[in-house]
Backbone of each chain as nested JSON, in Angstrom:
{
  "chains": [
    {"id": "A", "residues": [
      {"number": 1, "name": "UNK", "atoms": {"N": [-0.611, -16.25, 5.774], "CA": [0.474, -14.887, 5.605], "C": [1.183, -13.908, 6.367]}},
      {"number": 2, "name": "UNK", "atoms": {"N": [2.357, -13.334, 5.712], "CA": [3.069, -12.743, 6.425], "C": [3.61, -12.252, 7.216]}},
      {"number": 3, "name": "UNK", "atoms": {"N": [3.023, -12.529, 8.945], "CA": [2.386, -11.956, 9.597], "C": [3.475, -12.331, 10.91]}},
      {"number": 4, "name": "UNK", "atoms": {"N": [3.786, -12.723, 11.245], "CA": [5.29, -12.815, 13.147], "C": [6.245, -12.429, 12.313]}},
      {"number": 5, "name": "UNK", "atoms": {"N": [5.609, -10.979, 11.909], "CA": [6.527, -10.361, 11.962], "C": [6.796, -8.808, 12.167]}},
      {"number": 6, "name": "UNK", "atoms": {"N": [7.338, -8.652, 13.405], "CA": [7.579, -7.709, 14.011], "C": [6.926, -5.74, 13.006]}},
      {"number": 7, "name": "UNK", "atoms": {"N": [7.565, -6.537, 11.909], "CA": [7.683, -4.379, 11.263], "C": [6.807, -4.733, 10.883]}},
      {"number": 8, "name": "UNK", "atoms": {"N": [6.179, -6.093, 10.27], "CA": [4.677, -5.541, 9.676], "C": [3.848, -5.369, 10.989]}},
      {"number": 9, "name": "UNK", "atoms": {"N": [4.283, -6.451, 11.779], "CA": [2.921, -6.041, 12.786], "C": [2.685, -4.538, 13.019]}},
      {"number": 10, "name": "UNK", "atoms": {"N": [4.347, -4.104, 13.167], "CA": [3.629, -2.515, 13.789], "C": [3.372, -1.422, 12.803]}},
      {"number": 11, "name": "UNK", "atoms": {"N": [3.262, -2.248, 11.985], "CA": [3.464, -1.023, 10.393], "C": [1.873, -1.071, 10.45]}},
      {"number": 12, "name": "UNK", "atoms": {"N": [0.869, -2.545, 10.027], "CA": [-0.538, -2.242, 10.204], "C": [-1.321, -1.835, 11.699]}},
      {"number": 13, "name": "UNK", "atoms": {"N": [-0.447, -1.948, 13.076], "CA": [-1.346, -1.504, 13.935], "C": [-0.842, -0.252, 14.152]}},
      {"number": 14, "name": "UNK", "atoms": {"N": [0.202, 0.908, 13.558], "CA": [-0.291, 2.073, 13.461], "C": [-0.523, 2.53, 12.825]}},
      {"number": 15, "name": "UNK", "atoms": {"N": [-0.223, 2.495, 11.082], "CA": [-0.899, 2.711, 9.962], "C": [-1.985, 2.36, 9.531]}},
      {"number": 16, "name": "UNK", "atoms": {"N": [-2.874, 1.304, 9.616], "CA": [-4.208, 1.189, 9.193], "C": [-5.397, 0.175, 10.056]}},
      {"number": 17, "name": "UNK", "atoms": {"N": [-5.914, -0.061, 10.085], "CA": [-7.026, -0.704, 10.573], "C": [-7.266, -1.809, 9.832]}},
      {"number": 18, "name": "UNK", "atoms": {"N": [-6.362, -3.453, 10.692], "CA": [-6.57, -4.341, 10.307], "C": [-7.757, -5.098, 9.999]}},
      {"number": 19, "name": "UNK", "atoms": {"N": [-7.733, -5.685, 8.755], "CA": [-9.395, -6.766, 8.802], "C": [-9.069, -7.576, 8.969]}},
      {"number": 20, "name": "UNK", "atoms": {"N": [-9.54, -9.207, 9.303], "CA": [-9.14, -10.461, 8.381], "C": [-10.677, -10.853, 8.445]}},
      {"number": 21, "name": "UNK", "atoms": {"N": [-10.051, -11.838, 7.438], "CA": [-12.524, -12.44, 7.189], "C": [-11.352, -13.599, 6.5]}},
      {"number": 22, "name": "UNK", "atoms": {"N": [-11.829, -14.569, 6.826], "CA": [-12.347, -16.017, 6.334], "C": [-12.865, -15.575, 4.823]}},
      {"number": 23, "name": "UNK", "atoms": {"N": [-12.63, -16.393, 3.004], "CA": [-12.855, -15.753, 2.342], "C": [-13.446, -17.074, 2.417]}},
      {"number": 24, "name": "UNK", "atoms": {"N": [-13.897, -18.303, 2.51], "CA": [-15.632, -19.091, 2.436], "C": [-16.702, -18.345, 2.918]}},
      {"number": 25, "name": "UNK", "atoms": {"N": [-16.38, -17.322, 4.378], "CA": [-17.442, -17.0, 5.139], "C": [-17.384, -15.892, 4.655]}},
      {"number": 26, "name": "UNK", "atoms": {"N": [-17.27, -15.383, 3.929], "CA": [-17.362, -13.821, 3.17], "C": [-17.988, -14.111, 2.366]}},
      {"number": 27, "name": "UNK", "atoms": {"N": [-18.855, -14.498, 1.392], "CA": [-20.022, -14.516, 0.977], "C": [-19.806, -12.581, -0.296]}},
      {"number": 28, "name": "UNK", "atoms": {"N": [-20.818, -12.103, 0.06], "CA": [-20.947, -10.49, -0.978], "C": [-19.0, -9.675, -1.214]}},
      {"number": 29, "name": "UNK", "atoms": {"N": [-19.105, -9.414, 0.512], "CA": [-17.668, -9.081, 1.091], "C": [-16.663, -9.313, 0.172]}},
      {"number": 30, "name": "UNK", "atoms": {"N": [-16.571, -10.731, -0.778], "CA": [-15.674, -10.982, -0.966], "C": [-16.259, -10.809, -2.384]}},
      {"number": 31, "name": "UNK", "atoms": {"N": [-17.613, -10.457, -3.099], "CA": [-17.747, -10.568, -4.415], "C": [-17.162, -8.993, -4.792]}},
      {"number": 32, "name": "UNK", "atoms": {"N": [-17.463, -8.577, -3.696], "CA": [-17.297, -6.605, -3.555], "C": [-16.151, -7.063, -3.952]}},
      {"number": 33, "name": "UNK", "atoms": {"N": [-14.601, -7.389, -3.753], "CA": [-13.473, -6.827, -4.138], "C": [-13.18, -7.88, -5.326]}},
      {"number": 34, "name": "UNK", "atoms": {"N": [-13.635, -8.814, -5.175], "CA": [-13.714, -9.734, -6.243], "C": [-12.729, -10.692, -5.667]}},
      {"number": 35, "name": "UNK", "atoms": {"N": [-12.975, -10.727, -4.342], "CA": [-11.351, -11.37, -3.938], "C": [-11.583, -12.978, -4.72]}},
      {"number": 36, "name": "UNK", "atoms": {"N": [-10.779, -13.638, -5.47], "CA": [-10.776, -15.157, -5.48], "C": [-10.107, -16.385, -5.287]}},
      {"number": 37, "name": "UNK", "atoms": {"N": [-8.726, -15.463, -4.61], "CA": [-7.209, -16.61, -3.711], "C": [-7.126, -15.819, -3.119]}},
      {"number": 38, "name": "UNK", "atoms": {"N": [-6.458, -16.763, -2.42], "CA": [-5.517, -16.253, -0.706], "C": [-3.821, -16.088, -1.582]}},
      {"number": 39, "name": "UNK", "atoms": {"N": [-3.451, -15.369, -0.187], "CA": [-3.527, -14.396, 0.516], "C": [-4.209, -13.158, -0.441]}},
      {"number": 40, "name": "UNK", "atoms": {"N": [-4.901, -12.583, -0.293], "CA": [-5.988, -11.189, -0.363], "C": [-5.904, -9.952, 0.002]}},
      {"number": 41, "name": "UNK", "atoms": {"N": [-5.024, -8.929, -0.323], "CA": [-5.207, -8.125, 1.04], "C": [-5.037, -6.802, -0.149]}},
      {"number": 42, "name": "UNK", "atoms": {"N": [-6.558, -5.905, 0.425], "CA": [-6.702, -4.402, 0.306], "C": [-6.857, -3.76, 0.812]}},
      {"number": 43, "name": "UNK", "atoms": {"N": [-6.483, -2.397, 0.44], "CA": [-6.091, -1.512, 1.612], "C": [-7.034, -0.718, 0.987]}},
      {"number": 44, "name": "UNK", "atoms": {"N": [-8.084, -0.49, 1.888], "CA": [-9.142, 0.164, 1.198], "C": [-9.609, 1.604, 2.208]}},
      {"number": 45, "name": "UNK", "atoms": {"N": [-10.1, 2.406, 1.742], "CA": [-10.375, 4.156, 1.914], "C": [-11.704, 3.91, 3.216]}},
      {"number": 46, "name": "UNK", "atoms": {"N": [-11.893, 4.814, 3.906], "CA": [-13.03, 4.419, 4.307], "C": [-14.562, 5.731, 4.171]}},
      {"number": 47, "name": "UNK", "atoms": {"N": [-14.268, 5.681, 2.236], "CA": [-15.051, 6.018, 2.039], "C": [-15.095, 3.847, 0.736]}},
      {"number": 48, "name": "UNK", "atoms": {"N": [-14.562, 3.635, 1.274], "CA": [-14.692, 2.147, 0.458], "C": [-14.208, 2.198, -1.293]}},
      {"number": 49, "name": "UNK", "atoms": {"N": [-13.487, 2.804, -1.168], "CA": [-12.474, 2.827, -2.468], "C": [-11.235, 2.163, -1.974]}},
      {"number": 50, "name": "UNK", "atoms": {"N": [-10.89, 0.345, -2.868], "CA": [-9.813, -0.068, -2.636], "C": [-8.646, 1.608, -3.525]}},
      {"number": 51, "name": "UNK", "atoms": {"N": [-7.531, 1.408, -2.779], "CA": [-6.551, 2.184, -3.233], "C": [-5.16, 0.939, -3.797]}},
      {"number": 52, "name": "UNK", "atoms": {"N": [-4.964, -0.54, -3.521], "CA": [-3.856, -1.065, -4.17], "C": [-4.803, -2.887, -3.204]}},
      {"number": 53, "name": "UNK", "atoms": {"N": [-4.084, -3.582, -3.541], "CA": [-4.809, -4.308, -4.074], "C": [-3.595, -5.296, -3.852]}},
      {"number": 54, "name": "UNK", "atoms": {"N": [-2.946, -6.233, -3.704], "CA": [-2.228, -7.805, -3.262], "C": [-2.521, -9.241, -3.42]}},
      {"number": 55, "name": "UNK", "atoms": {"N": [-1.962, -9.898, -4.928], "CA": [-2.828, -11.692, -4.156], "C": [-1.527, -12.197, -4.242]}},
      {"number": 56, "name": "UNK", "atoms": {"N": [-0.838, -13.259, -3.183], "CA": [-0.008, -14.171, -3.6], "C": [0.754, -13.856, -2.243]}},
      {"number": 57, "name": "UNK", "atoms": {"N": [1.412, -14.323, -2.014], "CA": [1.893, -14.418, -0.851], "C": [3.401, -13.653, -0.949]}},
      {"number": 58, "name": "UNK", "atoms": {"N": [3.485, -13.3, 0.022], "CA": [4.458, -12.209, 0.179], "C": [5.819, -12.283, 1.368]}},
      {"number": 59, "name": "UNK", "atoms": {"N": [7.471, -12.751, 1.481], "CA": [8.305, -12.666, 2.222], "C": [7.632, -11.911, 3.26]}},
      {"number": 60, "name": "UNK", "atoms": {"N": [8.674, -11.201, 4.433], "CA": [8.383, -10.285, 5.525], "C": [8.798, -9.235, 4.826]}},
      {"number": 61, "name": "UNK", "atoms": {"N": [9.948, -8.816, 4.902], "CA": [10.787, -7.806, 4.246], "C": [10.168, -6.939, 2.457]}},
      {"number": 62, "name": "UNK", "atoms": {"N": [9.274, -7.985, 1.777], "CA": [8.485, -6.902, 1.238], "C": [7.179, -7.1, 0.809]}},
      {"number": 63, "name": "UNK", "atoms": {"N": [6.65, -7.367, 2.205], "CA": [5.194, -6.946, 2.365], "C": [5.662, -5.864, 3.359]}},
      {"number": 64, "name": "UNK", "atoms": {"N": [6.32, -5.689, 3.963], "CA": [7.21, -4.405, 4.85], "C": [7.14, -3.287, 3.566]}},
      {"number": 65, "name": "UNK", "atoms": {"N": [7.761, -3.504, 2.614], "CA": [7.596, -2.24, 1.836], "C": [6.869, -1.641, 1.29]}},
      {"number": 66, "name": "UNK", "atoms": {"N": [6.33, -2.848, 0.8], "CA": [4.494, -2.374, 0.441], "C": [3.294, -1.811, 1.128]}},
      {"number": 67, "name": "UNK", "atoms": {"N": [3.596, -2.095, 1.819], "CA": [2.843, -1.87, 3.02], "C": [3.403, 0.104, 2.545]}},
      {"number": 68, "name": "UNK", "atoms": {"N": [3.775, 0.578, 2.599], "CA": [4.106, 1.784, 2.849], "C": [3.983, 2.51, 1.053]}},
      {"number": 69, "name": "UNK", "atoms": {"N": [4.176, 1.681, 0.406], "CA": [3.942, 1.814, -1.129], "C": [2.012, 1.655, -0.891]}},
      {"number": 70, "name": "UNK", "atoms": {"N": [1.303, 1.138, -0.4], "CA": [-0.052, 1.306, -0.287], "C": [-0.34, 2.225, 0.904]}},
      {"number": 71, "name": "UNK", "atoms": {"N": [0.345, 2.781, 1.275], "CA": [-0.171, 4.304, 1.793], "C": [0.588, 5.546, 1.358]}},
      {"number": 72, "name": "UNK", "atoms": {"N": [0.894, 5.369, 0.887], "CA": [1.111, 6.171, -0.801], "C": [-0.151, 6.242, -0.728]}},
      {"number": 73, "name": "UNK", "atoms": {"N": [-0.09, 4.909, -1.704], "CA": [-1.493, 5.339, -2.347], "C": [-2.728, 6.071, -1.821]}},
      {"number": 74, "name": "UNK", "atoms": {"N": [-2.914, 5.639, -0.967], "CA": [-4.352, 5.928, 0.124], "C": [-3.98, 7.136, 0.191]}},
      {"number": 75, "name": "UNK", "atoms": {"N": [-2.44, 8.228, 1.008], "CA": [-2.701, 9.399, 0.318], "C": [-2.775, 10.434, -1.046]}},
      {"number": 76, "name": "UNK", "atoms": {"N": [-2.593, 9.477, -1.98], "CA": [-3.077, 10.14, -3.276], "C": [-3.742, 9.891, -3.018]}},
      {"number": 77, "name": "UNK", "atoms": {"N": [-4.652, 9.321, -3.267], "CA": [-6.398, 9.201, -3.133], "C": [-6.882, 10.014, -2.761]}},
      {"number": 78, "name": "UNK", "atoms": {"N": [-6.487, 10.542, -1.603], "CA": [-7.381, 11.891, -0.526], "C": [-6.576, 12.896, -1.189]}},
      {"number": 79, "name": "UNK", "atoms": {"N": [-5.85, 13.605, -2.045], "CA": [-4.59, 14.66, -2.456], "C": [-3.655, 14.041, -1.282]}},
      {"number": 80, "name": "UNK", "atoms": {"N": [-3.473, 14.03, -0.34], "CA": [-2.623, 14.75, 0.631], "C": [-1.902, 14.378, 0.0]}},
      {"number": 81, "name": "UNK", "atoms": {"N": [-0.802, 15.186, -0.522], "CA": [0.794, 14.386, -1.853], "C": [1.32, 14.0, -1.149]}},
      {"number": 82, "name": "UNK", "atoms": {"N": [2.166, 15.748, 0.085], "CA": [3.191, 15.339, 0.734], "C": [2.662, 14.284, 1.327]}},
      {"number": 83, "name": "UNK", "atoms": {"N": [2.4, 13.828, 2.212], "CA": [2.312, 12.308, 3.266], "C": [2.155, 11.674, 1.899]}},
      {"number": 84, "name": "UNK", "atoms": {"N": [1.689, 11.428, 0.582], "CA": [2.118, 10.734, 0.08], "C": [3.598, 10.278, -0.629]}},
      {"number": 85, "name": "UNK", "atoms": {"N": [3.997, 11.676, -1.204], "CA": [5.328, 11.325, -0.883], "C": [5.963, 10.928, -0.34]}},
      {"number": 86, "name": "UNK", "atoms": {"N": [5.72, 11.524, 1.526], "CA": [6.816, 10.632, 2.333], "C": [7.137, 9.002, 2.213]}},
      {"number": 87, "name": "UNK", "atoms": {"N": [5.612, 9.031, 2.383], "CA": [5.343, 7.113, 2.314], "C": [6.237, 6.324, 1.386]}},
      {"number": 88, "name": "UNK", "atoms": {"N": [6.519, 7.185, -0.084], "CA": [6.742, 6.335, -1.031], "C": [8.613, 6.181, -0.856]}},
      {"number": 89, "name": "UNK", "atoms": {"N": [8.425, 7.901, 0.211], "CA": [10.692, 8.293, -0.349], "C": [10.667, 7.549, 1.093]}},
      {"number": 90, "name": "UNK", "atoms": {"N": [9.277, 6.793, 2.233], "CA": [10.013, 5.914, 3.002], "C": [10.688, 5.32, 2.596]}},
      {"number": 91, "name": "UNK", "atoms": {"N": [9.921, 4.289, 1.586], "CA": [9.901, 2.942, 0.884], "C": [11.322, 2.832, 0.261]}},
      {"number": 92, "name": "UNK", "atoms": {"N": [11.904, 4.319, -0.087], "CA": [12.174, 3.904, -1.45], "C": [13.416, 4.024, 0.242]}},
      {"number": 93, "name": "UNK", "atoms": {"N": [13.413, 4.842, 0.755], "CA": [14.766, 4.934, 1.303], "C": [14.881, 3.503, 2.793]}},
      {"number": 94, "name": "UNK", "atoms": {"N": [13.654, 3.332, 2.623], "CA": [14.011, 2.529, 3.959], "C": [14.343, 0.528, 3.287]}},
      {"number": 95, "name": "UNK", "atoms": {"N": [13.551, 0.21, 1.57], "CA": [13.855, -1.06, 1.14], "C": [14.299, -0.658, 0.173]}},
      {"number": 96, "name": "UNK", "atoms": {"N": [15.491, -0.069, -0.292], "CA": [15.615, -0.557, -1.831], "C": [16.157, -0.949, -1.966]}},
      {"number": 97, "name": "UNK", "atoms": {"N": [15.951, -2.329, -2.122], "CA": [16.371, -3.647, -2.562], "C": [15.252, -4.244, -3.138]}},
      {"number": 98, "name": "UNK", "atoms": {"N": [13.536, -3.786, -2.469], "CA": [12.432, -4.153, -2.511], "C": [11.876, -4.021, -4.544]}},
      {"number": 99, "name": "UNK", "atoms": {"N": [10.718, -5.218, -5.081], "CA": [11.138, -5.01, -5.756], "C": [9.709, -4.064, -6.06]}},
      {"number": 100, "name": "UNK", "atoms": {"N": [9.684, -3.291, -5.301], "CA": [7.638, -2.035, -4.712], "C": [8.575, -1.355, -5.276]}},
      {"number": 101, "name": "UNK", "atoms": {"N": [10.561, -0.504, -4.934], "CA": [10.911, 0.365, -5.367], "C": [11.21, 1.435, -6.062]}},
      {"number": 102, "name": "UNK", "atoms": {"N": [10.935, 0.709, -7.32], "CA": [10.807, 1.753, -8.74], "C": [9.808, 2.031, -9.163]}},
      {"number": 103, "name": "UNK", "atoms": {"N": [8.474, 1.843, -8.024], "CA": [7.176, 1.969, -8.345], "C": [7.397, 3.256, -7.327]}},
      {"number": 104, "name": "UNK", "atoms": {"N": [7.721, 2.592, -6.596], "CA": [8.019, 3.331, -4.902], "C": [8.766, 5.012, -5.789]}},
      {"number": 105, "name": "UNK", "atoms": {"N": [9.176, 5.291, -6.495], "CA": [9.912, 6.384, -7.459], "C": [9.409, 6.791, -7.948]}},
      {"number": 106, "name": "UNK", "atoms": {"N": [8.579, 6.246, -9.356], "CA": [7.446, 6.702, -9.89], "C": [7.103, 7.495, -9.036]}},
      {"number": 107, "name": "UNK", "atoms": {"N": [6.089, 7.171, -8.49], "CA": [4.655, 8.018, -7.946], "C": [5.823, 8.936, -6.798]}},
      {"number": 108, "name": "UNK", "atoms": {"N": [6.471, 9.728, -6.539], "CA": [7.437, 10.182, -5.401], "C": [7.51, 10.844, -6.292]}},
      {"number": 109, "name": "UNK", "atoms": {"N": [7.413, 10.955, -7.341], "CA": [7.619, 12.133, -8.656], "C": [6.082, 13.164, -8.888]}},
      {"number": 110, "name": "UNK", "atoms": {"N": [5.671, 11.524, -9.099], "CA": [3.873, 12.703, -9.317], "C": [3.77, 12.975, -8.399]}},
      {"number": 111, "name": "UNK", "atoms": {"N": [3.662, 11.876, -6.729], "CA": [3.217, 13.258, -5.369], "C": [3.546, 14.509, -5.859]}},
      {"number": 112, "name": "UNK", "atoms": {"N": [4.854, 14.321, -5.665], "CA": [5.536, 15.552, -5.816], "C": [5.247, 16.179, -6.799]}},
      {"number": 113, "name": "UNK", "atoms": {"N": [4.816, 16.673, -8.089], "CA": [4.636, 17.115, -8.784], "C": [2.898, 17.596, -8.878]}},
      {"number": 114, "name": "UNK", "atoms": {"N": [2.56, 16.689, -8.488], "CA": [1.088, 17.397, -7.786], "C": [1.274, 18.325, -6.629]}},
      {"number": 115, "name": "UNK", "atoms": {"N": [1.937, 17.75, -5.799], "CA": [2.073, 19.256, -5.039], "C": [2.005, 20.166, -5.016]}},
      {"number": 116, "name": "UNK", "atoms": {"N": [3.375, 20.152, -5.995], "CA": [3.842, 22.135, -6.327], "C": [3.989, 22.486, -7.121]}},
      {"number": 117, "name": "UNK", "atoms": {"N": [3.297, 21.319, -8.647], "CA": [2.707, 22.25, -10.303], "C": [3.927, 22.362, -10.005]}},
      {"number": 118, "name": "UNK", "atoms": {"N": [4.93, 21.581, -10.197], "CA": [6.1, 22.004, -10.947], "C": [6.798, 21.177, -11.471]}},
      {"number": 119, "name": "UNK", "atoms": {"N": [7.236, 20.967, -12.731], "CA": [7.314, 19.725, -13.725], "C": [8.902, 19.64, -12.812]}},
      {"number": 120, "name": "UNK", "atoms": {"N": [10.026, 20.293, -13.1], "CA": [11.199, 19.49, -12.487], "C": [10.677, 18.771, -11.072]}},
      {"number": 121, "name": "UNK", "atoms": {"N": [10.111, 18.978, -10.459], "CA": [10.076, 17.771, -9.527], "C": [9.592, 16.118, -10.151]}},
      {"number": 122, "name": "UNK", "atoms": {"N": [9.163, 16.858, -10.85], "CA": [8.521, 15.32, -11.06], "C": [9.628, 14.617, -12.16]}},
      {"number": 123, "name": "UNK", "atoms": {"N": [10.258, 14.967, -13.171], "CA": [11.698, 14.457, -14.157], "C": [12.424, 15.032, -13.044]}},
      {"number": 124, "name": "UNK", "atoms": {"N": [13.271, 15.807, -12.11], "CA": [13.629, 14.706, -10.809], "C": [13.982, 13.975, -10.431]}},
      {"number": 125, "name": "UNK", "atoms": {"N": [12.973, 12.99, -9.962], "CA": [12.009, 11.896, -9.895], "C": [12.558, 10.829, -10.321]}},
      {"number": 126, "name": "UNK", "atoms": {"N": [11.374, 10.964, -12.051], "CA": [12.204, 10.172, -12.444], "C": [13.486, 9.751, -13.373]}},
      {"number": 127, "name": "UNK", "atoms": {"N": [14.498, 11.035, -13.429], "CA": [15.695, 10.631, -13.439], "C": [16.638, 9.977, -12.428]}},
      {"number": 128, "name": "UNK", "atoms": {"N": [15.653, 10.15, -11.25], "CA": [16.568, 9.197, -10.536], "C": [16.17, 7.668, -10.631]}},
      {"number": 129, "name": "UNK", "atoms": {"N": [14.717, 7.723, -10.769], "CA": [14.586, 6.789, -11.173], "C": [15.143, 5.614, -12.179]}},
      {"number": 130, "name": "UNK", "atoms": {"N": [15.169, 6.39, -12.92], "CA": [16.157, 5.626, -14.604], "C": [17.547, 5.191, -14.286]}},
      {"number": 131, "name": "UNK", "atoms": {"N": [18.505, 6.08, -13.488], "CA": [19.397, 5.811, -12.794], "C": [19.778, 4.456, -12.272]}},
      {"number": 132, "name": "UNK", "atoms": {"N": [18.448, 4.966, -11.037], "CA": [19.011, 4.178, -10.069], "C": [17.652, 1.737, -10.634]}},
      {"number": 133, "name": "UNK", "atoms": {"N": [17.067, 2.74, -10.86], "CA": [15.936, 1.28, -11.348], "C": [16.27, 1.05, -13.198]}},
      {"number": 134, "name": "UNK", "atoms": {"N": [16.903, 1.329, -13.501], "CA": [16.561, 0.517, -15.04], "C": [16.773, -0.263, -15.952]}},
      {"number": 135, "name": "UNK", "atoms": {"N": [15.704, -0.239, -17.004], "CA": [15.621, -2.1, -17.329], "C": [13.954, -2.384, -16.284]}},
      {"number": 136, "name": "UNK", "atoms": {"N": [13.058, -1.505, -15.807], "CA": [12.529, -1.396, -14.622], "C": [11.253, -1.576, -16.006]}},
      {"number": 137, "name": "UNK", "atoms": {"N": [9.692, -1.985, -14.962], "CA": [8.963, -1.652, -15.479], "C": [8.877, 0.487, -15.509]}},
      {"number": 138, "name": "UNK", "atoms": {"N": [8.827, 1.032, -14.494], "CA": [8.382, 2.713, -13.664], "C": [10.028, 2.927, -14.485]}},
      {"number": 139, "name": "UNK", "atoms": {"N": [10.364, 2.504, -14.804], "CA": [11.83, 2.794, -15.378], "C": [11.43, 3.419, -16.969]}},
      {"number": 140, "name": "UNK", "atoms": {"N": [10.648, 2.611, -17.519], "CA": [9.985, 2.873, -19.115], "C": [8.981, 3.358, -19.149]}},
      {"number": 141, "name": "UNK", "atoms": {"N": [7.867, 3.232, -18.195], "CA": [6.696, 4.173, -18.08], "C": [7.242, 5.648, -17.67]}},
      {"number": 142, "name": "UNK", "atoms": {"N": [8.758, 6.106, -17.624], "CA": [9.126, 8.147, -16.386], "C": [9.777, 7.863, -18.236]}},
      {"number": 143, "name": "UNK", "atoms": {"N": [10.148, 7.299, -18.837], "CA": [11.16, 7.878, -20.147], "C": [10.174, 7.944, -20.672]}},
      {"number": 144, "name": "UNK", "atoms": {"N": [8.275, 8.925, -20.327], "CA": [8.668, 9.791, -21.867], "C": [8.511, 11.645, -21.803]}},
      {"number": 145, "name": "UNK", "atoms": {"N": [9.192, 11.462, -20.255], "CA": [9.67, 12.879, -20.284], "C": [11.084, 13.587, -21.254]}}
    ]},
    {"id": "B", "residues": [
      {"number": 1, "name": "UNK", "atoms": {"N": [7.178, -9.759, 20.382], "CA": [6.9, -10.45, 18.793], "C": [5.767, -9.334, 19.049]}},
      {"number": 2, "name": "UNK", "atoms": {"N": [5.307, -8.883, 18.02], "CA": [4.438, -7.748, 18.423], "C": [2.97, -8.586, 17.776]}},
      {"number": 3, "name": "UNK", "atoms": {"N": [1.963, -8.076, 18.485], "CA": [1.006, -8.932, 17.426], "C": [-0.047, -8.066, 16.635]}},
      {"number": 4, "name": "UNK", "atoms": {"N": [-1.044, -8.761, 16.215], "CA": [-1.224, -7.482, 15.185], "C": [-3.228, -7.102, 15.824]}},
      {"number": 5, "name": "UNK", "atoms": {"N": [-3.148, -5.685, 15.444], "CA": [-4.499, -5.632, 16.703], "C": [-5.723, -5.854, 15.245]}},
      {"number": 6, "name": "UNK", "atoms": {"N": [-6.326, -7.611, 14.955], "CA": [-7.214, -7.118, 13.72], "C": [-8.362, -7.517, 15.082]}},
      {"number": 7, "name": "UNK", "atoms": {"N": [-8.976, -6.607, 13.589], "CA": [-10.468, -6.576, 13.528], "C": [-11.358, -7.456, 12.797]}},
      {"number": 8, "name": "UNK", "atoms": {"N": [-12.065, -8.903, 13.036], "CA": [-13.097, -9.455, 12.062], "C": [-13.737, -9.175, 11.717]}},
      {"number": 9, "name": "UNK", "atoms": {"N": [-14.694, -7.69, 11.997], "CA": [-15.319, -7.325, 11.362], "C": [-15.253, -5.38, 10.509]}},
      {"number": 10, "name": "UNK", "atoms": {"N": [-15.77, -6.015, 8.738], "CA": [-15.237, -5.143, 8.142], "C": [-16.355, -3.02, 8.164]}},
      {"number": 11, "name": "UNK", "atoms": {"N": [-17.557, -3.726, 8.592], "CA": [-18.43, -2.493, 8.814], "C": [-17.477, -1.304, 10.184]}},
      {"number": 12, "name": "UNK", "atoms": {"N": [-16.92, -2.536, 10.634], "CA": [-16.298, -1.408, 12.272], "C": [-14.789, -1.013, 11.716]}},
      {"number": 13, "name": "UNK", "atoms": {"N": [-14.52, -2.088, 10.747], "CA": [-12.928, -2.004, 10.537], "C": [-13.545, -0.717, 9.494]}},
      {"number": 14, "name": "UNK", "atoms": {"N": [-14.175, -0.485, 8.336], "CA": [-14.407, 1.002, 7.456], "C": [-15.089, 1.565, 8.535]}},
      {"number": 15, "name": "UNK", "atoms": {"N": [-15.588, 1.713, 9.608], "CA": [-15.692, 3.331, 10.699], "C": [-14.885, 3.468, 10.804]}},
      {"number": 16, "name": "UNK", "atoms": {"N": [-13.922, 2.473, 12.076], "CA": [-12.736, 3.475, 12.539], "C": [-12.253, 3.964, 11.173]}},
      {"number": 17, "name": "UNK", "atoms": {"N": [-11.534, 3.623, 10.296], "CA": [-11.118, 4.187, 8.935], "C": [-11.081, 5.152, 8.873]}},
      {"number": 18, "name": "UNK", "atoms": {"N": [-12.776, 5.715, 8.176], "CA": [-13.214, 7.06, 7.842], "C": [-12.741, 7.84, 9.585]}},
      {"number": 19, "name": "UNK", "atoms": {"N": [-13.132, 7.201, 10.607], "CA": [-12.701, 8.541, 11.994], "C": [-11.706, 8.95, 11.75]}},
      {"number": 20, "name": "UNK", "atoms": {"N": [-10.55, 7.587, 12.604], "CA": [-9.052, 8.073, 12.185], "C": [-7.748, 8.273, 11.295]}},
      {"number": 21, "name": "UNK", "atoms": {"N": [-9.106, 8.125, 9.592], "CA": [-8.204, 8.132, 8.755], "C": [-7.473, 8.014, 8.762]}},
      {"number": 22, "name": "UNK", "atoms": {"N": [-6.883, 6.282, 8.932], "CA": [-6.677, 5.345, 8.268], "C": [-6.731, 5.083, 7.507]}},
      {"number": 23, "name": "UNK", "atoms": {"N": [-6.361, 4.31, 6.172], "CA": [-6.711, 2.786, 5.516], "C": [-6.637, 1.401, 5.855]}},
      {"number": 24, "name": "UNK", "atoms": {"N": [-7.801, 0.851, 5.506], "CA": [-8.248, -0.455, 5.885], "C": [-7.396, -1.933, 5.48]}},
      {"number": 25, "name": "UNK", "atoms": {"N": [-7.067, -2.197, 5.847], "CA": [-5.907, -3.3, 5.23], "C": [-7.204, -4.688, 5.638]}},
      {"number": 26, "name": "UNK", "atoms": {"N": [-7.771, -5.036, 4.842], "CA": [-8.866, -5.89, 4.552], "C": [-8.226, -7.247, 3.922]}},
      {"number": 27, "name": "UNK", "atoms": {"N": [-7.332, -8.101, 5.061], "CA": [-6.677, -9.199, 4.622], "C": [-7.973, -10.769, 4.419]}},
      {"number": 28, "name": "UNK", "atoms": {"N": [-8.223, -11.191, 3.237], "CA": [-9.11, -12.426, 3.286], "C": [-8.26, -13.459, 3.06]}},
      {"number": 29, "name": "UNK", "atoms": {"N": [-8.279, -14.485, 4.017], "CA": [-8.055, -15.717, 4.16], "C": [-7.906, -17.196, 4.214]}},
      {"number": 30, "name": "UNK", "atoms": {"N": [-7.886, -17.409, 4.22], "CA": [-8.676, -18.981, 3.574], "C": [-6.937, -20.062, 4.957]}},
      {"number": 31, "name": "UNK", "atoms": {"N": [-9.021, -20.362, 6.064], "CA": [-8.546, -21.147, 6.263], "C": [-8.17, -23.028, 7.034]}},
      {"number": 32, "name": "UNK", "atoms": {"N": [-7.206, -22.791, 6.8], "CA": [-6.856, -24.869, 6.766], "C": [-5.846, -24.92, 5.293]}}
    ]}
  ]
}
């Protein structure tokens, strides 16, 4: 996996509790998370809810970006909407060329709306998504407004 | 180069994740 990278290592050490398990020795744990293939990365809350899942290799720059996406989803699951929006926006600001950036913009809108209950926050984020990342799955999903 | 501070005990990781309010990053790897 993509670990000899300072940005990835610092993010994992700072924002996560990193646990590494040999899938062939994991038994019930691998079954619990339906881990059949590696690399297999799971972001899990302290209440054992999986909030993000990555299967397959990613280059360091993509993994570094996706870690912010996973943090955002973690905060969403805990209803910490402002922290979620901040994590998503960090990805968009620092990794704008990442494959994860459109999803990040989509969920920025979701997090901002859930925090403010103002649909204008959702519309603003989603309109920016459609301009910045057209012809993406997330732009399509945001076209509902 | 930063070194990742891996735990190899899932339950220990879960306890820390809950206590420190940080998500657990669980990496299933295949040796070799």
